[in-house]
N, C-alpha and C positions, 0 to 999 in steps of 0.2 A: 542331428536335430536338437539333442539335449544341450550341445555346446552353443548352438545359436541362441537357444532360449535363455541359457545362463548368461551369455554375453548381453542379450537384450535387457535382462533384468538388472545386470550390473550397470549398464548405461543409464537406464531409467532412474536408478537410485543415485548414481554419482554425478550425472550432468547437472541437475539443479543445484547441488551443493557447490560444484565447481563454478557455475555461473555466478552464484552469490559471492564466492571468494573473489572472482575477477571484478565484480561490481564494487565490492568493498575496497579493494586495492585502488580502483579508479577514483573513488570518492576521497580516499585518504590523500591522493596526489593532486587533487583538483585545486587549481589556484583561485577558483571562483568563490565569492562570498556565499556561504550556505548558513541558514539558520532555521530554527523551529519557531513557529508562531502559533498562537492560540486564537481560533476564530469562534466567537460565541454566537449561538443561535438559541434564543430563549434561555432555558436552564442548562443547555448542553454546550460543552466546549469540544471543538474538534481541533486536534493538533494537525498542523500542516507543515510540510517541508518546503522551504522557499529558497530558490537559488537565483542569483543575479548574474547577468552577463558582465564581462569585463569591459564596460563602456561607461562613459560619463553622460552620454546623450540618452534621450528617451528610448525606451525599448518596448515592443509589443509583449503582451503577457499571454501565457497559455496555461490551462489547467490540465494537470496530468492525473488521470483516474486510474487507480491500481486495479489489478485483477483480484480474484477471489482469495488470494493468499495474504492480502493486506499490503501495507506500505513497507516493503522490504528493501534491502540494499539495491536490488535490481531496478526497482521503480525509482528509487532515489537517483540511481545512476542515469536513468532515462532523463530525469529532470535536469541533471547536471549537463548531459549532452545537448539538451535543448538550450540551456543557458550558454553553452559553448557556441551554439549557432546564432546567438544574439537575442534570445527570448528571456523574459523573466518567467521562471517556471514555478508554479505552486502545486504541490501534490498533497491534497488533504488525506489524512488517515481516516478513512471512513469507518474503521473499527474502533476509533477513539471512544473510550468509555465502556467498551464491551469486554476488555481483557480483565483478568483478575485485579481486584482493587481499583476498578475504573480506569485501567491503563489503556495503552494503545497497542498496535500490532506487536511491537518489540517486547511487550510485557507478557505475551502468551508464552506458555512453557515450551512450545515447539511451533514450527512453521505450519504444521497441519491443523493446529487448534483454531487459528483464524479462519481457515478454509471451512472447518466444521461449523463455525458460527454463521458464516455466510450462507451455508446450505440448510441451516435449521429451519424446519417447517416444510421442507420439500418432500420428505419421505411420506409414504402412504400411512405409516403408523405414528406420524408426528403428533404430539399433543396439541390441543387447541392453544395452549399458552405459547408453544413454540411458533405456531402459525401466526398468532397475533403479534408476537415479538418481531417476527420477520416483516410483517406488513408495517409495523410501526417504524422499524429501522429504514425500510425503503422510503417511507413518508418523510423521515428526518433527512435522509440523503437528498431527496428531491428538493426539500425546502432549503437546505444548505446550498445546493447548486444554483438555485434561483438567486441567492444572495451574492454569490461570487461573481 
C-alpha cells in the first residue's frame, strides 16, 4: 500500500512538469508564426499569445481560454495545435497585470502562484478585499471576452 501511495505521489508531482517540457519542445520546433500581442481594455492591458496557420488564405479564429494555472506552455501548445489544424488561435493571459510588477503568468515565481491568485476570495476566511478583487477580476475578464 505504501509503495502504491508513493508511486501515485511521484506521478502527481512529475507528470505536470513532464507535460510542460513536452509542450515547450513542441513550441520550439513549431514552424508556425507565433507572437505576443497586447489587448487594451480601458486602463488594463491583457497580453495574448497569437498563432497563425501556415496558409495565405483566410482562416477562422478561435479563442483559447486557459485553466486556473494561467497561460503556460501547455496552453500555448494547444493554441499551436489549433493553428496546425488551420485556425488563427489567440490565447489571452487572463492573469495579465496580476503577477509581481504587473506581469503575466510567466512572471509568477512558480506555477502554483497563478493558481493561488485565481482562487483568492473562495476560502471561508478570505478577506473582503480578496473577495472584491476576485469579483473585479471576473468582471474584467467578462468585459475582455465581449471585446474579442
